C-alpha positions as CSV (number, residue, x, y, z in Angstrom):
1,X,-17.2,27.8,15.6
2,X,-14.8,25.0,13.8
3,X,-11.8,23.3,15.3
4,X,-10.3,20.0,14.5
5,X,-10.6,16.7,16.4
6,X,-7.5,15.6,18.0
7,X,-6.2,13.5,15.0
8,X,-7.5,15.5,12.2
9,X,-8.7,12.7,10.6
10,X,-12.2,10.8,9.9
11,X,-11.3,8.5,12.8
12,X,-12.1,11.4,15.0
13,X,-15.8,10.2,14.4
14,X,-16.3,7.8,17.3
15,X,-16.8,4.0,15.9
16,X,-14.7,4.3,12.7
17,X,-11.5,2.9,11.7
18,X,-9.5,3.4,8.5
19,X,-7.0,1.0,6.7
20,X,-4.8,1.5,3.9
21,X,-2.8,-1.0,1.4
22,X,-1.0,0.2,-1.8
23,X,1.2,-1.7,-4.5
24,X,4.0,0.9,-5.3
25,X,5.0,-0.9,-8.9
26,X,1.1,-1.0,-9.5
27,X,0.7,3.0,-8.3
28,X,-2.7,2.0,-7.1
29,X,-4.2,1.2,-3.9
30,X,-7.1,0.6,-1.4
31,X,-8.7,2.4,1.3
32,X,-11.4,0.7,3.7
33,X,-13.6,2.5,5.9
34,X,-14.6,0.0,8.8
35,X,-17.5,0.7,11.3
36,X,-17.3,-0.9,14.6
37,X,-21.1,-1.2,14.7
38,X,-23.2,-1.0,11.7
39,X,-23.9,3.0,10.5
40,X,-26.4,4.7,9.0
41,X,-25.4,5.5,5.5
42,X,-26.5,7.3,2.5
43,X,-24.4,8.4,-1.1
44,X,-24.6,11.2,-3.6
45,X,-23.3,11.0,-7.0
46,X,-22.5,14.0,-9.2
47,X,-20.1,13.1,-11.4
48,X,-20.9,11.7,-15.1
49,X,-18.5,8.9,-14.8
50,X,-19.2,6.7,-11.7
51,X,-17.9,3.1,-10.8
52,X,-19.7,1.7,-7.7
53,X,-21.0,-1.2,-5.9
54,X,-23.8,-1.6,-3.8
55,X,-25.0,2.1,-3.9
56,X,-28.5,1.5,-4.6
57,X,-29.3,-0.1,-1.5
58,X,-28.2,3.2,0.3
59,X,-31.0,5.0,-1.3
60,X,-33.5,6.1,1.5
61,X,-36.4,4.3,0.0
62,X,-34.6,1.0,0.2
63,X,-34.8,-1.3,3.0
64,X,-31.0,-1.9,4.4
65,X,-30.5,1.0,6.7
66,X,-27.1,0.4,7.8
67,X,-23.6,-0.8,6.5
68,X,-20.4,-2.4,8.0
69,X,-17.9,-0.6,5.7
70,X,-17.0,1.4,2.8
71,X,-14.4,1.2,0.3
72,X,-12.6,3.6,-1.9
73,X,-10.1,2.1,-4.4
74,X,-8.0,2.8,-7.6
75,X,-8.0,0.5,-10.4
76,X,-10.7,1.9,-12.5
77,X,-13.7,-0.8,-12.6
78,X,-11.3,-3.6,-11.8
79,X,-10.7,-2.1,-8.5
80,X,-14.4,-2.9,-7.2
81,X,-12.9,-6.2,-6.5
82,X,-11.7,-4.7,-3.6
83,X,-14.8,-4.8,-1.6
84,X,-14.9,-8.3,-1.8
85,X,-11.6,-8.6,-0.2
86,X,-13.0,-6.3,2.7
87,X,-16.3,-8.2,2.6
88,X,-14.1,-11.5,3.2
89,X,-12.2,-9.9,6.2
90,X,-15.5,-8.7,7.8
91,X,-17.1,-12.4,7.3
92,X,-14.3,-13.9,9.1
93,X,-14.9,-11.8,12.1
94,X,-18.9,-12.7,11.9
95,X,-19.9,-9.5,11.2
96,X,-22.8,-8.8,8.6
97,X,-26.2,-8.3,8.2
98,X,-28.1,-11.3,9.0
99,X,-30.3,-13.0,6.6
100,X,-31.9,-16.5,7.0
101,X,-29.1,-17.7,9.2
102,X,-26.1,-16.4,7.2
103,X,-24.3,-12.9,7.8
104,X,-23.8,-10.9,4.9
105,X,-21.4,-7.8,5.4
106,X,-22.7,-4.9,3.6
107,X,-19.6,-3.0,1.7
108,X,-20.4,-0.4,-0.6
109,X,-17.5,1.0,-2.7
110,X,-16.5,3.3,-5.4
111,X,-13.5,3.4,-8.0
112,X,-11.4,6.0,-9.2
113,X,-9.4,5.7,-12.7
114,X,-5.7,5.6,-12.0
115,X,-4.5,3.3,-15.1
116,X,-2.8,5.6,-16.9
117,X,-0.4,7.2,-13.9
118,X,3.3,5.4,-14.7
119,X,2.7,2.2,-12.8
120,X,2.8,-1.3,-14.0
121,X,-0.6,-2.5,-14.7
122,X,0.4,-6.0,-16.2
123,X,-1.2,-7.9,-13.3
124,X,-1.6,-11.3,-15.1
125,X,-5.4,-12.8,-15.1
126,X,-7.0,-11.1,-12.1
127,X,-6.1,-7.8,-10.7
128,X,-4.7,-7.6,-7.2
129,X,-7.4,-5.6,-5.8
130,X,-9.5,-8.3,-3.9
131,X,-6.3,-8.9,-1.9
132,X,-5.6,-5.3,-1.7
133,X,-9.1,-4.8,0.0
134,X,-8.6,-7.6,2.4
135,X,-5.0,-6.2,3.2
136,X,-6.7,-2.8,4.1
137,X,-9.5,-4.0,6.1
138,X,-6.9,-6.1,8.5
139,X,-4.7,-2.9,8.7
140,X,-7.8,-0.7,10.2
141,X,-6.7,1.6,13.0
142,X,-7.5,5.3,14.1
143,X,-4.2,6.6,12.7
144,X,-3.5,6.2,9.2
145,X,-1.2,7.8,6.5
146,X,-2.7,10.6,4.2
147,X,-1.2,11.6,0.7
148,X,0.5,8.8,-1.4
149,X,-1.2,6.2,0.6
150,X,-4.2,3.8,-0.2
151,X,-6.6,4.7,-2.7
152,X,-4.8,8.0,-3.2
153,X,-1.6,6.2,-4.2
154,X,-1.8,6.8,-7.8
155,X,-4.2,9.9,-7.9
156,X,-3.4,12.7,-10.2
157,X,-4.9,16.3,-10.4
158,X,-4.3,19.1,-13.0
159,X,-0.5,19.3,-12.9
160,X,-0.1,17.7,-9.8
161,X,-0.4,14.5,-8.0
162,X,-3.1,13.9,-5.9
163,X,-3.6,11.9,-3.0
164,X,-5.7,10.5,0.3
165,X,-6.7,13.4,2.3
166,X,-8.5,13.5,5.6
167,X,-9.8,16.1,8.2
168,X,-12.3,16.7,11.0
169,X,-14.4,19.5,12.8
170,X,-15.7,19.1,16.4
171,X,-18.7,21.6,16.7
172,X,-19.7,23.5,19.7
173,X,-22.6,21.3,20.3
174,X,-20.2,18.2,20.7
175,X,-20.7,16.6,17.4
176,X,-17.9,15.5,15.3
177,X,-17.5,15.2,11.6
178,X,-14.7,13.9,9.5
179,X,-14.0,13.5,5.9
180,X,-11.8,11.2,3.9
181,X,-11.1,11.8,0.4
182,X,-9.1,10.0,-2.7
183,X,-8.4,13.2,-4.9
184,X,-8.0,12.2,-8.5
185,X,-9.9,15.0,-10.4
186,X,-9.9,16.5,-13.8
187,X,-9.5,19.8,-12.4
188,X,-7.1,21.7,-10.3
189,X,-7.0,21.9,-6.5
190,X,-4.7,25.1,-6.5
191,X,-5.6,28.8,-8.0
192,X,-4.1,28.6,-11.4
193,X,-0.2,27.5,-11.2
194,X,0.4,28.8,-7.9
195,X,1.0,27.1,-4.4
196,X,-2.4,28.5,-3.0
197,X,-5.3,26.4,-2.6
198,X,-8.9,27.2,-3.7
199,X,-10.0,25.8,-0.3
200,X,-7.9,28.2,1.7
201,X,-10.7,30.3,3.5
202,X,-11.5,26.8,5.2
203,X,-8.3,25.9,6.5
204,X,-7.6,25.6,10.1
205,X,-4.2,26.5,11.3
206,X,-1.7,25.7,8.5
207,X,-3.0,22.1,7.9
208,X,-2.4,22.8,4.2
209,X,0.5,25.3,4.1
210,X,-1.4,28.6,5.6
211,X,-0.7,30.2,2.2
212,X,-4.3,31.9,2.0
213,X,-5.1,33.3,-1.4
214,X,-2.8,34.9,-3.5
215,X,-2.8,38.7,-3.6
216,X,-3.5,39.8,-6.2
217,X,-5.0,36.9,-7.7
218,X,-3.2,35.5,-10.8
219,X,-4.1,35.8,-14.5
220,X,-4.6,32.3,-14.9
221,X,-7.0,32.0,-11.6
222,X,-10.0,31.4,-13.9
223,X,-8.2,29.2,-16.3
224,X,-9.8,25.7,-16.7
225,X,-6.8,23.7,-16.1
226,X,-7.7,19.8,-16.8
227,X,-5.3,17.1,-16.0
228,X,-4.0,15.7,-19.2
229,X,-4.6,19.1,-21.7
230,X,-1.3,21.1,-20.2
231,X,1.0,17.6,-20.5
232,X,-0.5,16.6,-24.0
233,X,-1.0,19.6,-26.1
234,X,-4.9,19.7,-26.2
235,X,-5.4,15.9,-25.7
236,X,-9.3,15.1,-25.2
237,X,-10.7,14.0,-21.7
238,X,-11.5,10.4,-21.6
239,X,-14.9,9.7,-19.9
240,X,-13.8,7.9,-16.4
241,X,-10.3,9.0,-16.5
242,X,-10.6,10.9,-13.4
243,X,-12.8,11.1,-10.1
244,X,-12.7,12.4,-6.6
245,X,-14.3,9.8,-4.3
246,X,-15.2,10.6,-0.5
247,X,-16.6,9.7,2.9
248,X,-18.2,12.1,5.0
249,X,-19.0,10.8,8.6
250,X,-20.4,12.0,11.7
251,X,-21.2,10.9,15.2
252,X,-24.7,12.4,15.4
253,X,-27.8,10.5,15.2
254,X,-29.2,10.7,11.8
255,X,-32.1,9.1,9.7
256,X,-31.1,7.6,6.3
257,X,-32.7,10.3,4.5
258,X,-30.7,12.9,6.5
259,X,-27.2,10.9,5.9
260,X,-28.2,11.4,2.2
261,X,-28.6,14.9,3.0
262,X,-25.2,14.9,4.5
263,X,-23.8,13.4,1.4
264,X,-25.1,16.1,-0.4
265,X,-23.8,18.9,1.3
266,X,-20.3,17.4,1.5
267,X,-20.4,17.6,-2.2
268,X,-20.2,21.5,-1.5
269,X,-16.8,20.9,-0.4
270,X,-15.9,19.4,-3.8
271,X,-17.0,22.7,-5.4
272,X,-14.7,24.9,-2.9
273,X,-11.7,23.0,-3.1
274,X,-11.7,21.8,-7.1
275,X,-12.0,23.8,-10.3
276,X,-13.7,22.5,-12.2
277,X,-15.3,19.5,-10.5
278,X,-18.5,17.2,-11.3
279,X,-17.4,17.1,-14.8
280,X,-18.7,14.4,-17.4
281,X,-15.1,12.8,-17.1
282,X,-15.4,12.6,-13.3
283,X,-16.9,10.0,-11.3
284,X,-17.4,12.3,-8.0
285,X,-19.1,10.4,-5.4
286,X,-19.6,10.9,-1.3
287,X,-20.7,8.1,0.9
288,X,-22.3,9.4,4.3
289,X,-21.9,7.5,7.6
290,X,-23.4,8.2,10.8
291,X,-22.4,6.4,13.8
292,X,-24.8,7.9,16.2
293,X,-22.0,7.7,19.0
294,X,-22.7,11.1,20.4
295,X,-26.0,10.0,20.8
296,X,-27.1,14.0,20.0
297,X,-29.9,14.3,17.7
298,X,-29.9,17.5,16.0
299,X,-32.6,20.3,15.8
300,X,-33.1,22.5,12.6
301,X,-30.3,25.3,13.4
302,X,-27.7,22.3,14.6
303,X,-28.6,20.5,11.6
304,X,-27.6,23.7,9.2
305,X,-24.3,23.8,11.2
306,X,-23.4,20.0,10.5
307,X,-24.6,20.6,6.8
308,X,-22.0,23.7,6.5
309,X,-19.2,21.9,8.6
310,X,-19.6,18.9,6.1
311,X,-18.9,21.3,3.3
312,X,-16.1,22.7,4.8
313,X,-14.3,19.6,6.0
314,X,-14.7,17.9,2.8
315,X,-12.9,21.2,1.2
316,X,-10.1,20.7,3.9
317,X,-9.8,17.0,3.3
318,X,-9.3,17.4,-0.3
319,X,-6.7,20.1,0.0
320,X,-4.7,17.9,2.5
321,X,-4.5,14.9,0.1
322,X,-2.7,16.9,-2.2
323,X,-0.5,18.6,0.0
324,X,0.7,15.4,1.5
325,X,1.6,13.7,-1.5
326,X,5.1,12.6,-1.8
327,X,7.1,11.8,-5.2
328,X,7.7,8.1,-6.1
329,X,9.6,6.5,-9.3
330,X,7.8,7.0,-12.7
331,X,5.6,9.5,-11.4
332,X,3.6,11.6,-14.2
333,X,3.2,14.9,-12.5
334,X,5.4,16.8,-9.6
335,X,4.2,16.9,-5.9
336,X,2.6,20.1,-4.5
337,X,5.7,20.5,-2.3
338,X,7.9,20.8,-5.3
339,X,5.7,23.9,-6.4
340,X,7.2,27.5,-6.1
341,X,5.2,30.6,-6.4
């Protein structure tokens, strides 16, 4: 039923391009998803500590139906500046929602907390995220790097580096769905301290190692491993100190309400890939985009397949982000590839 698109990236969804920008010294970055044509959009926030821009307008009862881009950024609240950089790049191209003779690019954004990750955050008066956002928009293309890139540059999980992950699924009816995630959760993406990913049942091929589940399950499989607890001996979690932020996209034709439902379904992928997730210390959020480029409107049974694929594809994207992370100077945690069973 499920197979990947040709790139196994969110850009397998027709009408989308992705750009990354990062500062290695800062250990932070920005990822921008640009829509070739304005896309129907929605959002679902389930974490207890979100940081967002322009998410209220995405609710189905509000007037604006479509967006021109969405932004994922590091930098905690400072990173919300990244959307202004993307907006500036789009405005230069004449892209935007027309209001009274003006064009206003609609660019919702979400941020993750990567301030405490070993990077140099002494940036002076103004944070660099607006410029990073502009750079990410200018770099947008169909092929882009995952792992230690863009918004995933400084991401961490419980005991491992996080990263930027992406995956795609092509359904038998011709619809494509893609996911993009900046993976920086409170919890762990692996079973205990093994190399095995919680999302193993949804893996296609060996896209994140092909290890499956461990047999037997380790004694610590159900232990709640938290990002800072192991490293700092019982350290209390800080509100807003984590967060996985993501985008789920499809080329199916969806209403704004159906796009919100798609974002809700994609959160199932968080549950399949991260333990624990949606905690008070996470700002977990999923944007949904529907480009409509396939021209396919889904009947009830096909819609169920789409929503199921949303969760599975998101779980894979999350795992691929951690799987692809690479080491860098002053890292607090090791990368997945250094872990042995």
